[in-house]
N, C-alpha and C positions, 0 to 999 in steps of 0.2 A: 121548860128551859130548853133553848135551842143550842146552836153551835156558836162557839166564840170565834168570830171572824176578826182577826187581829190586823191592825195597821198602826203606823207611827204618826203621831200628831205633834204639833208645836204648841206648847203652853208656857207662857211667861218666858219666851225665848229659848226654851229647852225642849229637846225631843223626849216624848213620853210614849209608851205603848198604850194603845186603847183597843177596845174590841166592841163589836156590835153583836147583839144576840140574834143569830140568824136561824131561820127555819125555811122549809120549802115555800112557806107563804110569802117570802120576800119577792119571789117571782110574780106572784099575784099582785102584791102591793105595787111593784114597779109598773105592771100593766095597768092597774087602776089609775095610775098617775100619767099614763101615756108615755112611759119611758121603757127602755130596756134596762137590764140589771146594772150595767156599768153606769148609766146615767143616774139611776136611782141611788146607787151607793155614794155617788158624789154628794148628793143632798143629805145623806145620813151620816157620813164620816166627818164629823165636826172637827175643824182644825187640822185636817190631814196635811202631812208634810209631802207635798207633791214632788219635791226634789227626789223622792225615793220611788216615785211612780204613782199611777192612779190608785185609789183605794182598793179597787177589786184586784189589781195586779199584785199589790202587797198581800192581800188576803189569799190569793191563789198560791203565791210563793210560800207563805207561812203554812199553808195546808199541804204542801208537798207537790203541787201540780206542776210547778216549774223546775223541779229538781233536775230534769234531763235537758232543760233548755241550754243551747250553746252559750248563752250569756250568764248562766247561773254561776254564782260565786263558788259554791261548793257543789260540784257536779255529782249527782247521785243517779242510780238506775231509775228508769221510768217506772211508775206504778203499773201494776198489771190490773186487768179487769177483775181478776179473782180477788185481789186486795180491795178494790173498790166495792165489789159485791159483798165483801165481808163487813163493811162498815154499816152497822145498824145502831139505832139509838140505845140499845142495850149494851152493845159490846164496845163501842168506840173504836178508835183506830190509832195506831202509832206510825209516824212517818218512818221511812227506811233508815234514817239516821237516829231514830229514837227520840226526837226532840219534841214531837207534837202528838197529843192524844185527843183527836177531835174528828168530827164528821165533816170538817170543812172541805176536804177534797171531794167527797161524794156530792156534797151540796153544790159546789161551784163548778164541777166538771161539765154539766150540761151547758152552762154559760160559755165555757171554754170552747166547746164544740160549735155552738152557735156563732161565736165570734170567729172561729177558724173558717167556717163556711163563708161568713160575710167578708172577711179579709181576703180570702182567696178570690171572691167575686169582684172585689174592689181594688185589687192590686193594679198599680199603674205601670205595668211593664209592656203594654201594647201587644201582648202575645195573642190575644183573640178578641172576640166581640164583647166579652164581659167588662173589661175596663172602659171600652168605648161606650157601652151602654150606661155605665155609671156616670160618664162625663156628659151624657145627653140629658140627665135628669135635673130639672131646675129646682123642684121642691120634693121633699119627702115628709110625709105626715104619718106619725105613729097613732094608731087607734086601738082602743081597748074593745075589741069585738070585730065582727065580720061586716058590719054595715058601714058603707062609705057613701057620702053625698058628694057628687061631682059638681063643683062650681062651673057656671057657664059665663064666660067672659065675652061680652058683646062690644065689639069696636066698630060696628056698622053705623056710625053716625051719618047724617046726611052727607052725600058726596060733596066734597069741597069745603066741609065745615072745618073751622079752626078754633083753637082756644081763643077766648076773648079777654079783654082787659077787665080788671076788677072795678065794679061800680058799686057805690054804697047801697046796701040793702038789696042788691040784685043777686039772684041765684047764678052760679057759674054755669056755663054751657056744659051739657052732659056729653062728654066724648067717649066715656067707657062706662058700662054698667056690668055689675057682677051679681048674678042670681044663682039659685040652686035649681037643678033640674027637677022634673016631676017624679023622677024615679030614683030610688036608692039602689046601690049595688052591693052584692055580697062578695067580700074578698075571699077567693078560693083558698082553702087550706091544703097544703101539700105535705106529704110525709116521706122521710127517708128512714128506712129501718135497717138494723143490723142485728143478726142473731148469731151468738157465739156458743158453740157447744161447751158442755161442762168440761170436757177434756182439754179444750183449747184456752179456757179462761186464764190459766196460770201462765201460759206462754204469750198471751195477747196483751201488749202494753197499751197504755193510753195514747202514746205517740202513733202506734200502728192504726188504732181506731180513727184517729184524726185524719191520717192519710187516706184511709179507705172511704170515710164519710165525705171528705173533701172531693175525692175523685168522682164519686157517684153524684154529688151535688153539682159539680161543674157541668157534666153533660146535661143534667136536668135543667139547669138554669139557662144554658145556651139555647135549648129547645124552646123554653118559655119566652126568652127574649125575642126570638124570631117570630113567635106567635103574636106577642104584644105589639111589635113593630108593624107587623102585617095588618093587624086590626086598626091601628092608628092611621095608617095610610089608605088602606082599601075600605075601611069602614067596619063597624061591628054593631049589628042590630041589638045584641044583648046589652051593650054599653051605651046605646043610643048615640053612637058616633057615625056621622055620615062620612063617605069617602072624600078625601081631599081633591080639589080641582087639579086637573092635569094640563100642563102647558106643552105645546109641541115645539120641537127644536127648530123647525122651519120658521117659527114666529120670530126668531132672533137672527136668522141668517137665511135670506131668500134663495141663496145659491144651493141650499140643501134640497134635493128633489127625490131622494130615495131613503128608505128606512135604514136605521142602524148606523147613521153617519153623524158625527159631531165635529164641528170646527172650533178653532180657538175663539173666533168671533162670537159664535153662538154661546159657547160656554161662559165667556167673560160677560157678555150682555145679559145672560140669565142671572148670574151672580149680582150684577149691577142693578137688575130690575127690582130686587127686594130690599134695597138699601133704605128705603123710607120706613120699613117696618122691622128690620132686623139685619143681622149679619150672618150669612151662612158660613159656618166654620167646620161643618161636617157634611159630607156627601156620602150617602149609603147607596150601593148599587151592586149588581152581580159582578163576578170577576171579569167576564168578557167585556162588559161595558166599561169597567174600570180601566182595562187595558186599552180600549178604544179611546177613552178620554186621554190617557197618557200619550198615545200616539198622536191624537189630534192637537195636543199642546206642544209637540216637538217642533222647534223652530226650523224654518226652511233657510238653509244657508249653503255656501259653497265650500266651507271648510271641512276638515276631517275630524275635529275634536269637539264633540258636543259638551264635554265636561266643563269647558270654559264659559259656557252660557249659564249664568247663575239663576235666572228667573224664568218661569214659564210665560211671563208676559212679554218676553223679548227685550228685556232691559228697561222698560218704561214702568215707573211706579204709578199705577192707576188708583192707588188708595183703596183697593179691593182686597180683602183678606184672601189668602190662598188656603182653601179648605183642605182638610184631611179627607182623602177618599178612602172609604172603608168598604171592602168587599164583603158581601153577605151571600148566603145561599140563594140560588136563583128562585126557589119556591117562596121566598119571603115576599118579594114584590113582583116577580116576573122579570123577563129579560128586557133590556133596553129601557129601563126606568132609573132615573137619577132622583134621589130624595134628598133635598137640601134641608138642613136643620140648623136653627139657631138655638144652641143648648141653654141659653139664659132664660128661655121662656117656653120650651117645647113640651116638656113632660112633667106631670105630677105623679108621684108614686105614693100609694097607701100601703102601710105595713100593719098587720094585726099583731101587736106585740103580746097579746094574750094567747096566741095560737099554740105556743109551746108549753103552756102551764100544765095541762093534763098529762102530757107525756113526761114532763120533768117530775111531776109529783109521783107518778107511778114508778119511775126509775129510782128516785131518791129514797122513797119510803119502803121499797121492797128489795129483796136480793135478786134483782132482775138479771138474767143472762142475756137479755136483748136490750138494744138501745134504739130509741126512735126520736127523731127530730121532726117536729111539726113547725111549719112556718107558713104564714099567710101574707101574700103580696100581690098587688095588682098595680097597673099603671095606665093612665089615660092621657090623651092630649090635653095640654093646659091652654095654649094660646095658638090658635090656628095660623095666625100670621107669622109664627115662628117656623113654619114649614113651607116648602115649595117643591112641587113635583114636576119633573121634566121628562117627557117621553121622546125617545129617538124615532118616533113615527113621524114621517115627513108631512 
């Protein structure tokens, strides 16, 4: 018999309390179905009343994990790690307000940590590269295991070929082919660990652990994002990805004769050159090149108030999207490189949803004083035509 994970459901037009019999194996069951625990619980919580929140949110609240949340109806002190460590199948556990005797908090706490790390990486506040990275990903695929097969999308139909009209019993012209590569790739598994001394267990709350783990994960994710972007642009032998072709800025403005110079004409013509295959809405580059672009787009005029000029195109609507220029560290691509991206088809991400199971099982089933989060993730180029690389080399 596992833990009673409670949620509210609607039956015959009335609210009724239901529960699922939960054990650490629910994480494995979710992984076997290619889902995270939140997604899996949606499939199991029959008739859930979503007006009260997602099933797993209701279960976390009933287990006491959200007692200290600012939006909690009855705000209670956050659980300590000592209290969580005391929850075993033999002893059970009572919430701080005395209303619940279950292992639910200990069982669901790893999922709360995983979601905290994920939400922090995906917050859309524009504060750093992580929300930008999330906006560049076209597809995310959850896998149960470390093996990933990368699809190869070939759009290299004969030059000048076009789609044809439908003719009875005739095969359509092949414009795009999708195959799998000859090699499969292993999704690397990363770990973030936290060890709490016995003396500090009673003073360390679950909220503090979330902050500490999130802070550590942020720096690690930023480093990995830079590495993955670099491999997608400059090539990666291990992932069987060739480097993207590089265009020169002088190809778009013959007046440019020295390195490190960009003009408005060159920039706009570069963006226009890819309109047949996509729309560049993100440009990644180092900070100095980003400032060069900003200065190159500044309009030339005889007035004194630049603020009244509302568009970088000088007032003319050229039907070309104005991309967001995102500064990255110079060592990602090098200096003087502009990487244009169409996020709708640029990147595919693979996530190993089973990576965390072993660490979660160890934590839930033992009185662990340490906490480890395992996660597996990798990303590759999806559609080469969704990328365009411009060098400021004349």
